[in-house]
PDB file of N, H, CA, C and O in Angstrom:
ATOM      1  N   MET A   1      -1.586 -21.488  10.195  1.00  0.00           N
ATOM      2  CA  MET A   1      -0.406 -21.182  10.040  1.00  0.00           C
ATOM      3  C   MET A   1      -0.077 -20.090   8.707  1.00  0.00           C
ATOM      4  O   MET A   1      -0.098 -20.399   7.516  1.00  0.00           O
ATOM      5  N   ARG A   2       0.150 -19.085   9.138  1.00  0.00           N
ATOM      6  H   ARG A   2       0.167 -18.834  10.106  1.00  0.00           H
ATOM      7  CA  ARG A   2       0.718 -17.950   7.982  1.00  0.00           C
ATOM      8  C   ARG A   2       2.189 -18.161   7.267  1.00  0.00           C
ATOM      9  O   ARG A   2       3.214 -18.045   7.939  1.00  0.00           O
ATOM     10  N   THR A   3       2.220 -18.413   6.151  1.00  0.00           N
ATOM     11  H   THR A   3       1.387 -18.507   5.606  1.00  0.00           H
ATOM     12  CA  THR A   3       3.499 -18.795   5.496  1.00  0.00           C
ATOM     13  C   THR A   3       3.988 -17.638   4.511  1.00  0.00           C
ATOM     14  O   THR A   3       4.895 -17.742   3.685  1.00  0.00           O
ATOM     15  N   VAL A   4       3.305 -16.661   4.734  1.00  0.00           N
ATOM     16  H   VAL A   4       2.568 -16.577   5.405  1.00  0.00           H
ATOM     17  CA  VAL A   4       3.804 -15.420   3.824  1.00  0.00           C
ATOM     18  C   VAL A   4       4.191 -14.192   4.752  1.00  0.00           C
ATOM     19  O   VAL A   4       3.992 -14.454   5.939  1.00  0.00           O
ATOM     20  N   PRO A   5       4.511 -13.378   4.604  1.00  0.00           N
ATOM     21  CA  PRO A   5       4.688 -11.996   5.323  1.00  0.00           C
ATOM     22  C   PRO A   5       3.414 -11.297   5.478  1.00  0.00           C
ATOM     23  O   PRO A   5       2.386 -11.406   4.810  1.00  0.00           O
ATOM     24  N   SER A   6       3.693 -10.517   6.540  1.00  0.00           N
ATOM     25  H   SER A   6       4.529 -10.429   7.083  1.00  0.00           H
ATOM     26  CA  SER A   6       2.353  -9.744   6.978  1.00  0.00           C
ATOM     27  C   SER A   6       1.918  -8.661   6.036  1.00  0.00           C
ATOM     28  O   SER A   6       2.811  -8.312   5.264  1.00  0.00           O
ATOM     29  N   TYR A   7       0.958  -8.144   5.927  1.00  0.00           N
ATOM     30  H   TYR A   7       0.233  -8.428   6.553  1.00  0.00           H
ATOM     31  CA  TYR A   7       0.441  -7.083   5.072  1.00  0.00           C
ATOM     32  C   TYR A   7       1.201  -6.037   5.184  1.00  0.00           C
ATOM     33  O   TYR A   7       1.325  -5.364   4.161  1.00  0.00           O
ATOM     34  N   ALA A   8       1.904  -5.602   6.387  1.00  0.00           N
ATOM     35  H   ALA A   8       1.804  -6.149   7.217  1.00  0.00           H
ATOM     36  CA  ALA A   8       2.504  -4.585   6.941  1.00  0.00           C
ATOM     37  C   ALA A   8       3.824  -4.639   6.144  1.00  0.00           C
ATOM     38  O   ALA A   8       4.107  -3.743   5.348  1.00  0.00           O
ATOM     39  N   ARG A   9       4.601  -5.665   6.357  1.00  0.00           N
ATOM     40  H   ARG A   9       4.371  -6.393   7.003  1.00  0.00           H
ATOM     41  CA  ARG A   9       5.906  -5.923   5.636  1.00  0.00           C
ATOM     42  C   ARG A   9       5.945  -5.905   4.049  1.00  0.00           C
ATOM     43  O   ARG A   9       6.785  -5.409   3.298  1.00  0.00           O
ATOM     44  N   GLN A  10       4.706  -6.639   3.754  1.00  0.00           N
ATOM     45  H   GLN A  10       4.023  -7.041   4.364  1.00  0.00           H
ATOM     46  CA  GLN A  10       4.678  -6.471   2.111  1.00  0.00           C
ATOM     47  C   GLN A  10       4.515  -5.139   1.585  1.00  0.00           C
ATOM     48  O   GLN A  10       4.962  -4.882   0.468  1.00  0.00           O
ATOM     49  N   THR A  11       3.846  -4.155   2.357  1.00  0.00           N
ATOM     50  H   THR A  11       3.483  -4.363   3.265  1.00  0.00           H
ATOM     51  CA  THR A  11       3.644  -2.713   2.094  1.00  0.00           C
ATOM     52  C   THR A  11       4.886  -1.941   2.190  1.00  0.00           C
ATOM     53  O   THR A  11       5.036  -0.850   1.641  1.00  0.00           O
ATOM     54  N   GLU A  12       5.832  -2.572   2.948  1.00  0.00           N
ATOM     55  H   GLU A  12       5.710  -3.459   3.394  1.00  0.00           H
ATOM     56  CA  GLU A  12       7.393  -1.913   3.131  1.00  0.00           C
ATOM     57  C   GLU A  12       7.873  -2.310   1.756  1.00  0.00           C
ATOM     58  O   GLU A  12       8.371  -1.461   1.017  1.00  0.00           O
ATOM     59  N   VAL A  13       7.740  -3.595   1.377  1.00  0.00           N
ATOM     60  H   VAL A  13       7.336  -4.286   1.977  1.00  0.00           H
ATOM     61  CA  VAL A  13       8.542  -3.648   0.388  1.00  0.00           C
ATOM     62  C   VAL A  13       7.923  -3.528  -1.067  1.00  0.00           C
ATOM     63  O   VAL A  13       8.616  -3.661  -2.075  1.00  0.00           O
ATOM     64  N   TRP A  14       6.570  -3.269  -1.094  1.00  0.00           N
ATOM     65  H   TRP A  14       6.007  -3.161  -0.275  1.00  0.00           H
ATOM     66  CA  TRP A  14       6.141  -2.470  -2.366  1.00  0.00           C
ATOM     67  C   TRP A  14       6.570  -1.373  -2.513  1.00  0.00           C
ATOM     68  O   TRP A  14       7.003  -1.010  -3.607  1.00  0.00           O
ATOM     69  N   ALA A  15       6.545  -0.391  -1.184  1.00  0.00           N
ATOM     70  H   ALA A  15       6.193  -0.686  -0.296  1.00  0.00           H
ATOM     71  CA  ALA A  15       7.160   0.835  -1.416  1.00  0.00           C
ATOM     72  C   ALA A  15       8.745   0.993  -1.696  1.00  0.00           C
ATOM     73  O   ALA A  15       9.270   1.845  -2.414  1.00  0.00           O
ATOM     74  N   ASP A  16       9.162   0.323  -1.212  1.00  0.00           N
ATOM     75  H   ASP A  16       8.736  -0.369  -0.629  1.00  0.00           H
ATOM     76  CA  ASP A  16      10.868   0.186  -1.427  1.00  0.00           C
ATOM     77  C   ASP A  16      11.173  -0.243  -3.058  1.00  0.00           C
ATOM     78  O   ASP A  16      12.016   0.360  -3.723  1.00  0.00           O
ATOM     79  N   LEU A  17      10.445  -1.258  -3.541  1.00  0.00           N
ATOM     80  H   LEU A  17       9.760  -1.747  -3.001  1.00  0.00           H
ATOM     81  CA  LEU A  17      10.350  -1.353  -4.848  1.00  0.00           C
ATOM     82  C   LEU A  17       9.990  -0.173  -5.939  1.00  0.00           C
ATOM     83  O   LEU A  17      10.770   0.154  -6.834  1.00  0.00           O
ATOM     84  N   LEU A  18       8.877   0.335  -5.762  1.00  0.00           N
ATOM     85  H   LEU A  18       8.244   0.070  -5.035  1.00  0.00           H
ATOM     86  CA  LEU A  18       8.439   1.558  -6.368  1.00  0.00           C
ATOM     87  C   LEU A  18       9.529   2.596  -6.272  1.00  0.00           C
ATOM     88  O   LEU A  18       9.817   3.268  -7.263  1.00  0.00           O
ATOM     89  N   ASP A  19      10.179   2.763  -5.057  1.00  0.00           N
ATOM     90  H   ASP A  19       9.946   2.217  -4.253  1.00  0.00           H
ATOM     91  CA  ASP A  19      11.166   3.830  -5.157  1.00  0.00           C
ATOM     92  C   ASP A  19      12.443   3.502  -5.763  1.00  0.00           C
ATOM     93  O   ASP A  19      13.115   4.339  -6.366  1.00  0.00           O
ATOM     94  N   LYS A  20      12.804   2.207  -5.598  1.00  0.00           N
ATOM     95  H   LYS A  20      12.257   1.527  -5.109  1.00  0.00           H
ATOM     96  CA  LYS A  20      14.093   1.648  -6.575  1.00  0.00           C
ATOM     97  C   LYS A  20      13.704   1.929  -7.933  1.00  0.00           C
ATOM     98  O   LYS A  20      14.508   2.519  -8.655  1.00  0.00           O
ATOM     99  N   LEU A  21      12.451   1.547  -8.425  1.00  0.00           N
ATOM    100  H   LEU A  21      11.798   1.067  -7.839  1.00  0.00           H
ATOM    101  CA  LEU A  21      12.084   1.709  -9.974  1.00  0.00           C
ATOM    102  C   LEU A  21      11.930   3.331 -10.396  1.00  0.00           C
ATOM    103  O   LEU A  21      11.799   3.696 -11.564  1.00  0.00           O
ATOM    104  N   GLY A  22      11.969   4.205  -9.286  1.00  0.00           N
ATOM    105  H   GLY A  22      12.076   3.909  -8.337  1.00  0.00           H
ATOM    106  CA  GLY A  22      12.076   5.451  -9.901  1.00  0.00           C
ATOM    107  C   GLY A  22      10.283   5.850  -9.811  1.00  0.00           C
ATOM    108  O   GLY A  22      10.046   6.965 -10.276  1.00  0.00           O
ATOM    109  N   PHE A  23       9.502   5.371  -9.478  1.00  0.00           N
ATOM    110  H   PHE A  23       9.694   4.466  -9.100  1.00  0.00           H
ATOM    111  CA  PHE A  23       8.245   5.701  -9.571  1.00  0.00           C
ATOM    112  C   PHE A  23       7.710   6.996  -8.700  1.00  0.00           C
ATOM    113  O   PHE A  23       7.987   7.008  -7.500  1.00  0.00           O
ATOM    114  N   LYS A  24       7.054   7.939  -9.187  1.00  0.00           N
ATOM    115  H   LYS A  24       6.829   7.930 -10.162  1.00  0.00           H
ATOM    116  CA  LYS A  24       6.695   8.956  -8.458  1.00  0.00           C
ATOM    117  C   LYS A  24       5.413   9.348  -7.935  1.00  0.00           C
ATOM    118  O   LYS A  24       5.223  10.000  -6.908  1.00  0.00           O
ATOM    119  N   GLN A  25       4.333   8.780  -8.930  1.00  0.00           N
ATOM    120  H   GLN A  25       4.487   8.250  -9.764  1.00  0.00           H
ATOM    121  CA  GLN A  25       3.024   8.497  -8.530  1.00  0.00           C
ATOM    122  C   GLN A  25       2.362   6.996  -8.900  1.00  0.00           C
ATOM    123  O   GLN A  25       2.703   6.369  -9.903  1.00  0.00           O
ATOM    124  N   ILE A  26       1.481   6.574  -8.048  1.00  0.00           N
ATOM    125  H   ILE A  26       1.203   7.083  -7.234  1.00  0.00           H
ATOM    126  CA  ILE A  26       0.713   5.401  -8.130  1.00  0.00           C
ATOM    127  C   ILE A  26      -0.683   5.390  -7.926  1.00  0.00           C
ATOM    128  O   ILE A  26      -1.287   6.324  -7.397  1.00  0.00           O
ATOM    129  N   ILE A  27      -1.200   4.365  -8.331  1.00  0.00           N
ATOM    130  H   ILE A  27      -0.710   3.607  -8.760  1.00  0.00           H
ATOM    131  CA  ILE A  27      -2.749   4.383  -7.883  1.00  0.00           C
ATOM    132  C   ILE A  27      -2.736   3.100  -7.045  1.00  0.00           C
ATOM    133  O   ILE A  27      -2.372   1.993  -7.441  1.00  0.00           O
ATOM    134  N   PHE A  28      -3.179   3.411  -5.852  1.00  0.00           N
ATOM    135  H   PHE A  28      -3.475   4.310  -5.530  1.00  0.00           H
ATOM    136  CA  PHE A  28      -3.264   2.235  -4.958  1.00  0.00           C
ATOM    137  C   PHE A  28      -4.648   1.612  -4.918  1.00  0.00           C
ATOM    138  O   PHE A  28      -5.498   2.484  -4.739  1.00  0.00           O
ATOM    139  N   ILE A  29      -5.108   0.498  -5.015  1.00  0.00           N
ATOM    140  H   ILE A  29      -4.417  -0.210  -5.160  1.00  0.00           H
ATOM    141  CA  ILE A  29      -6.151  -0.450  -4.973  1.00  0.00           C
ATOM    142  C   ILE A  29      -6.223  -1.515  -3.637  1.00  0.00           C
ATOM    143  O   ILE A  29      -5.565  -2.543  -3.475  1.00  0.00           O
ATOM    144  N   HIS A  30      -7.152  -0.970  -2.821  1.00  0.00           N
ATOM    145  H   HIS A  30      -7.687  -0.135  -2.952  1.00  0.00           H
ATOM    146  CA  HIS A  30      -7.221  -1.839  -1.657  1.00  0.00           C
ATOM    147  C   HIS A  30      -8.572  -2.061  -1.289  1.00  0.00           C
ATOM    148  O   HIS A  30      -9.531  -1.398  -1.684  1.00  0.00           O
ATOM    149  N   SER A  31      -8.608  -3.272  -0.318  1.00  0.00           N
ATOM    150  H   SER A  31      -7.829  -3.810   0.003  1.00  0.00           H
ATOM    151  CA  SER A  31      -9.746  -3.577   0.289  1.00  0.00           C
ATOM    152  C   SER A  31     -10.595  -2.491   1.075  1.00  0.00           C
ATOM    153  O   SER A  31     -10.144  -1.396   1.411  1.00  0.00           O
ATOM    154  N   SER A  32     -11.655  -2.857   1.279  1.00  0.00           N
ATOM    155  H   SER A  32     -12.021  -3.746   1.005  1.00  0.00           H
ATOM    156  CA  SER A  32     -12.204  -1.948   2.495  1.00  0.00           C
ATOM    157  C   SER A  32     -12.214  -2.174   3.947  1.00  0.00           C
ATOM    158  O   SER A  32     -12.470  -1.425   4.890  1.00  0.00           O
ATOM    159  N   ASP A  33     -11.806  -3.625   3.860  1.00  0.00           N
ATOM    160  H   ASP A  33     -11.599  -4.234   3.095  1.00  0.00           H
ATOM    161  CA  ASP A  33     -11.691  -4.260   5.178  1.00  0.00           C
ATOM    162  C   ASP A  33     -10.490  -3.615   6.121  1.00  0.00           C
ATOM    163  O   ASP A  33      -9.770  -2.701   5.718  1.00  0.00           O
ATOM    164  N   GLN A  34     -10.377  -4.211   7.411  1.00  0.00           N
ATOM    165  H   GLN A  34     -10.962  -4.953   7.738  1.00  0.00           H
ATOM    166  CA  GLN A  34      -9.512  -3.377   8.401  1.00  0.00           C
ATOM    167  C   GLN A  34      -8.232  -3.547   7.937  1.00  0.00           C
ATOM    168  O   GLN A  34      -7.512  -2.582   8.194  1.00  0.00           O
ATOM    169  N   GLU A  35      -7.514  -4.757   7.135  1.00  0.00           N
ATOM    170  H   GLU A  35      -8.099  -5.541   6.926  1.00  0.00           H
ATOM    171  CA  GLU A  35      -6.452  -5.175   6.653  1.00  0.00           C
ATOM    172  C   GLU A  35      -6.003  -4.145   5.591  1.00  0.00           C
ATOM    173  O   GLU A  35      -4.950  -3.513   5.677  1.00  0.00           O
ATOM    174  N   GLY A  36      -7.026  -4.016   4.435  1.00  0.00           N
ATOM    175  H   GLY A  36      -7.881  -4.529   4.365  1.00  0.00           H
ATOM    176  CA  GLY A  36      -6.928  -3.037   3.650  1.00  0.00           C
ATOM    177  C   GLY A  36      -6.516  -1.687   3.945  1.00  0.00           C
ATOM    178  O   GLY A  36      -5.578  -1.115   3.389  1.00  0.00           O
ATOM    179  N   ARG A  37      -7.296  -1.174   4.894  1.00  0.00           N
ATOM    180  H   ARG A  37      -8.057  -1.639   5.346  1.00  0.00           H
ATOM    181  CA  ARG A  37      -7.272   0.247   5.369  1.00  0.00           C
ATOM    182  C   ARG A  37      -5.824   0.378   6.169  1.00  0.00           C
ATOM    183  O   ARG A  37      -4.978   1.261   6.027  1.00  0.00           O
ATOM    184  N   ALA A  38      -5.802  -0.517   6.857  1.00  0.00           N
ATOM    185  H   ALA A  38      -6.488  -1.235   6.972  1.00  0.00           H
ATOM    186  CA  ALA A  38      -4.162  -0.573   7.600  1.00  0.00           C
ATOM    187  C   ALA A  38      -3.011  -0.345   6.604  1.00  0.00           C
ATOM    188  O   ALA A  38      -2.128   0.509   6.688  1.00  0.00           O
ATOM    189  N   MET A  39      -3.201  -1.336   5.579  1.00  0.00           N
ATOM    190  H   MET A  39      -3.919  -2.030   5.511  1.00  0.00           H
ATOM    191  CA  MET A  39      -2.232  -1.421   4.566  1.00  0.00           C
ATOM    192  C   MET A  39      -2.269  -0.107   3.887  1.00  0.00           C
ATOM    193  O   MET A  39      -1.165   0.259   3.485  1.00  0.00           O
ATOM    194  N   LEU A  40      -3.269   0.707   3.653  1.00  0.00           N
ATOM    195  H   LEU A  40      -4.166   0.410   3.980  1.00  0.00           H
ATOM    196  CA  LEU A  40      -3.054   1.959   2.873  1.00  0.00           C
ATOM    197  C   LEU A  40      -2.634   3.100   3.909  1.00  0.00           C
ATOM    198  O   LEU A  40      -2.307   4.170   3.395  1.00  0.00           O
ATOM    199  N   GLY A  41      -2.603   3.022   5.124  1.00  0.00           N
ATOM    200  H   GLY A  41      -2.868   2.153   5.542  1.00  0.00           H
ATOM    201  CA  GLY A  41      -2.149   3.949   6.258  1.00  0.00           C
ATOM    202  C   GLY A  41      -0.733   3.737   6.033  1.00  0.00           C
ATOM    203  O   GLY A  41      -0.010   4.656   5.649  1.00  0.00           O
ATOM    204  N   LYS A  42      -0.336   2.649   6.239  1.00  0.00           N
ATOM    205  H   LYS A  42      -0.923   1.902   6.551  1.00  0.00           H
ATOM    206  CA  LYS A  42       1.256   2.167   6.352  1.00  0.00           C
ATOM    207  C   LYS A  42       1.825   2.816   5.039  1.00  0.00           C
ATOM    208  O   LYS A  42       2.840   3.512   5.017  1.00  0.00           O
ATOM    209  N   PHE A  43       1.082   2.518   3.989  1.00  0.00           N
ATOM    210  H   PHE A  43       0.257   1.953   4.007  1.00  0.00           H
ATOM    211  CA  PHE A  43       1.690   2.713   2.666  1.00  0.00           C
ATOM    212  C   PHE A  43       2.128   4.378   2.679  1.00  0.00           C
ATOM    213  O   PHE A  43       3.234   4.879   2.474  1.00  0.00           O
ATOM    214  N   GLN A  44       0.910   4.981   2.979  1.00  0.00           N
ATOM    215  H   GLN A  44       0.012   4.574   3.145  1.00  0.00           H
ATOM    216  CA  GLN A  44       0.988   6.378   2.697  1.00  0.00           C
ATOM    217  C   GLN A  44       1.997   6.995   3.768  1.00  0.00           C
ATOM    218  O   GLN A  44       2.793   7.875   3.440  1.00  0.00           O
ATOM    219  N   SER A  45       1.924   6.489   5.061  1.00  0.00           N
ATOM    220  H   SER A  45       1.278   5.774   5.327  1.00  0.00           H
ATOM    221  CA  SER A  45       3.122   7.108   5.903  1.00  0.00           C
ATOM    222  C   SER A  45       4.636   6.745   5.215  1.00  0.00           C
ATOM    223  O   SER A  45       5.490   7.631   5.205  1.00  0.00           O
ATOM    224  N   LYS A  46       4.872   5.678   4.758  1.00  0.00           N
ATOM    225  H   LYS A  46       4.177   4.958   4.767  1.00  0.00           H
ATOM    226  CA  LYS A  46       6.150   5.305   4.058  1.00  0.00           C
ATOM    227  C   LYS A  46       6.540   6.269   3.048  1.00  0.00           C
ATOM    228  O   LYS A  46       7.573   6.937   3.004  1.00  0.00           O
ATOM    229  N   THR A  47       5.352   6.237   2.069  1.00  0.00           N
ATOM    230  H   THR A  47       4.513   5.694   2.105  1.00  0.00           H
ATOM    231  CA  THR A  47       5.767   7.221   1.033  1.00  0.00           C
ATOM    232  C   THR A  47       5.782   8.590   1.295  1.00  0.00           C
ATOM    233  O   THR A  47       6.481   9.401   0.687  1.00  0.00           O
ATOM    234  N   GLU A  48       4.960   8.861   2.260  1.00  0.00           N
ATOM    235  H   GLU A  48       4.392   8.202   2.754  1.00  0.00           H
ATOM    236  CA  GLU A  48       5.040  10.584   2.415  1.00  0.00           C
ATOM    237  C   GLU A  48       6.517  11.070   2.915  1.00  0.00           C
ATOM    238  O   GLU A  48       7.126  12.099   2.621  1.00  0.00           O
ATOM    239  N   SER A  49       6.871  10.042   3.726  1.00  0.00           N
ATOM    240  H   SER A  49       6.376   9.206   3.964  1.00  0.00           H
ATOM    241  CA  SER A  49       8.450  10.521   3.899  1.00  0.00           C
ATOM    242  C   SER A  49       9.364  10.424   3.169  1.00  0.00           C
ATOM    243  O   SER A  49      10.451  10.927   3.456  1.00  0.00           O
ATOM    244  N   GLU A  50       9.134   9.691   1.937  1.00  0.00           N
ATOM    245  H   GLU A  50       8.251   9.283   1.704  1.00  0.00           H
ATOM    246  CA  GLU A  50       9.905   9.807   0.870  1.00  0.00           C
ATOM    247  C   GLU A  50       9.431  10.871  -0.338  1.00  0.00           C
ATOM    248  O   GLU A  50       9.680  10.783  -1.541  1.00  0.00           O
ATOM    249  N   ASN A  51       8.869  11.633   0.183  1.00  0.00           N
ATOM    250  H   ASN A  51       8.668  11.704   1.160  1.00  0.00           H
ATOM    251  CA  ASN A  51       8.574  12.292  -1.001  1.00  0.00           C
ATOM    252  C   ASN A  51       7.653  11.816  -2.203  1.00  0.00           C
ATOM    253  O   ASN A  51       7.699  12.319  -3.325  1.00  0.00           O
ATOM    254  N   LYS A  52       6.873  10.857  -1.851  1.00  0.00           N
ATOM    255  H   LYS A  52       6.836  10.448  -0.939  1.00  0.00           H
ATOM    256  CA  LYS A  52       6.120  10.231  -3.123  1.00  0.00           C
ATOM    257  C   LYS A  52       4.537  10.507  -3.017  1.00  0.00           C
ATOM    258  O   LYS A  52       4.018  10.689  -1.916  1.00  0.00           O
ATOM    259  N   LYS A  53       3.899  10.525  -4.042  1.00  0.00           N
ATOM    260  H   LYS A  53       4.320  10.377  -4.937  1.00  0.00           H
ATOM    261  CA  LYS A  53       2.514  10.794  -4.192  1.00  0.00           C
ATOM    262  C   LYS A  53       1.602   9.866  -4.478  1.00  0.00           C
ATOM    263  O   LYS A  53       1.793   9.348  -5.578  1.00  0.00           O
ATOM    264  N   VAL A  54       0.607   9.437  -3.841  1.00  0.00           N
ATOM    265  H   VAL A  54       0.452   9.859  -2.948  1.00  0.00           H
ATOM    266  CA  VAL A  54      -0.398   8.221  -4.120  1.00  0.00           C
ATOM    267  C   VAL A  54      -1.520   9.141  -4.906  1.00  0.00           C
ATOM    268  O   VAL A  54      -2.397   9.788  -4.333  1.00  0.00           O
ATOM    269  N   ALA A  55      -1.330   9.075  -6.259  1.00  0.00           N
ATOM    270  H   ALA A  55      -0.618   8.550  -6.725  1.00  0.00           H
ATOM    271  CA  ALA A  55      -2.061   9.718  -7.430  1.00  0.00           C
ATOM    272  C   ALA A  55      -3.820   9.407  -7.018  1.00  0.00           C
ATOM    273  O   ALA A  55      -4.665  10.267  -6.769  1.00  0.00           O
ATOM    274  N   GLN A  56      -3.974   8.181  -7.041  1.00  0.00           N
ATOM    275  H   GLN A  56      -3.287   7.482  -7.243  1.00  0.00           H
ATOM    276  CA  GLN A  56      -5.275   8.060  -7.038  1.00  0.00           C
ATOM    277  C   GLN A  56      -5.505   6.815  -5.829  1.00  0.00           C
ATOM    278  O   GLN A  56      -4.545   6.104  -5.531  1.00  0.00           O
ATOM    279  N   LEU A  57      -6.856   6.621  -5.168  1.00  0.00           N
ATOM    280  H   LEU A  57      -7.635   7.199  -5.410  1.00  0.00           H
ATOM    281  CA  LEU A  57      -6.927   5.543  -4.158  1.00  0.00           C
ATOM    282  C   LEU A  57      -8.477   4.901  -4.873  1.00  0.00           C
ATOM    283  O   LEU A  57      -9.560   5.378  -5.212  1.00  0.00           O
ATOM    284  N   LEU A  58      -7.984   3.883  -4.857  1.00  0.00           N
ATOM    285  H   LEU A  58      -7.105   3.495  -4.581  1.00  0.00           H
ATOM    286  CA  LEU A  58      -9.421   2.781  -5.241  1.00  0.00           C
ATOM    287  C   LEU A  58      -9.661   1.905  -4.072  1.00  0.00           C
ATOM    288  O   LEU A  58      -8.775   1.115  -3.746  1.00  0.00           O
ATOM    289  N   MET A  59     -10.710   1.962  -3.445  1.00  0.00           N
ATOM    290  H   MET A  59     -11.430   2.604  -3.709  1.00  0.00           H
ATOM    291  CA  MET A  59     -11.103   1.199  -2.386  1.00  0.00           C
ATOM    292  C   MET A  59     -12.338   0.078  -2.979  1.00  0.00           C
ATOM    293  O   MET A  59     -13.451   0.403  -3.393  1.00  0.00           O
ATOM    294  N   LEU A  60     -11.857  -1.112  -2.894  1.00  0.00           N
ATOM    295  H   LEU A  60     -10.953  -1.376  -2.557  1.00  0.00           H
ATOM    296  CA  LEU A  60     -13.079  -1.981  -3.358  1.00  0.00           C
ATOM    297  C   LEU A  60     -13.709  -2.498  -1.954  1.00  0.00           C
ATOM    298  O   LEU A  60     -13.286  -2.649  -0.808  1.00  0.00           O
ATOM    299  N   LYS A  61     -14.852  -2.677  -2.587  1.00  0.00           N
ATOM    300  H   LYS A  61     -15.196  -2.555  -3.518  1.00  0.00           H
ATOM    301  CA  LYS A  61     -16.069  -2.907  -1.643  1.00  0.00           C
ATOM    302  C   LYS A  61     -16.602  -4.328  -2.041  1.00  0.00           C
ATOM    303  O   LYS A  61     -17.065  -4.401  -3.179  1.00  0.00           O
ATOM    304  N   PHE A  62     -16.607  -5.426  -1.308  1.00  0.00           N
ATOM    305  H   PHE A  62     -16.230  -5.367  -0.383  1.00  0.00           H
ATOM    306  CA  PHE A  62     -17.200  -6.352  -1.632  1.00  0.00           C
ATOM    307  C   PHE A  62     -18.340  -6.808  -0.595  1.00  0.00           C
ATOM    308  O   PHE A  62     -18.170  -6.772   0.624  1.00  0.00           O
ATOM    309  N   HIS A  63     -19.495  -7.232  -1.204  1.00  0.00           N
ATOM    310  H   HIS A  63     -19.633  -7.261  -2.194  1.00  0.00           H
ATOM    311  CA  HIS A  63     -20.687  -7.773  -0.465  1.00  0.00           C
ATOM    312  C   HIS A  63     -20.999  -9.165  -0.902  1.00  0.00           C
ATOM    313  O   HIS A  63     -21.266  -9.523  -2.050  1.00  0.00           O
ATOM    314  N   PHE A  64     -20.941  -9.768  -0.019  1.00  0.00           N
ATOM    315  H   PHE A  64     -20.724  -9.477   0.913  1.00  0.00           H
ATOM    316  CA  PHE A  64     -21.388 -11.276  -0.263  1.00  0.00           C
ATOM    317  C   PHE A  64     -22.538 -11.913   0.746  1.00  0.00           C
ATOM    318  O   PHE A  64     -22.916 -13.075   0.596  1.00  0.00           O
TER     319      PHE A  64
END
């Protein structure tokens, strides 16, 4: 059972929070897995529609 919001919903909340705080540029750090890439896509879609800019992308690659 998952007891936290989906990553897509968390992304919407983060974008809204950054908007409320007046951020114009951010650095987005995400994982290289499917969920990390999906979060990035959702975040970029939401922020582009609000004229925000992702200043830098950092993808973390984990090797186990």
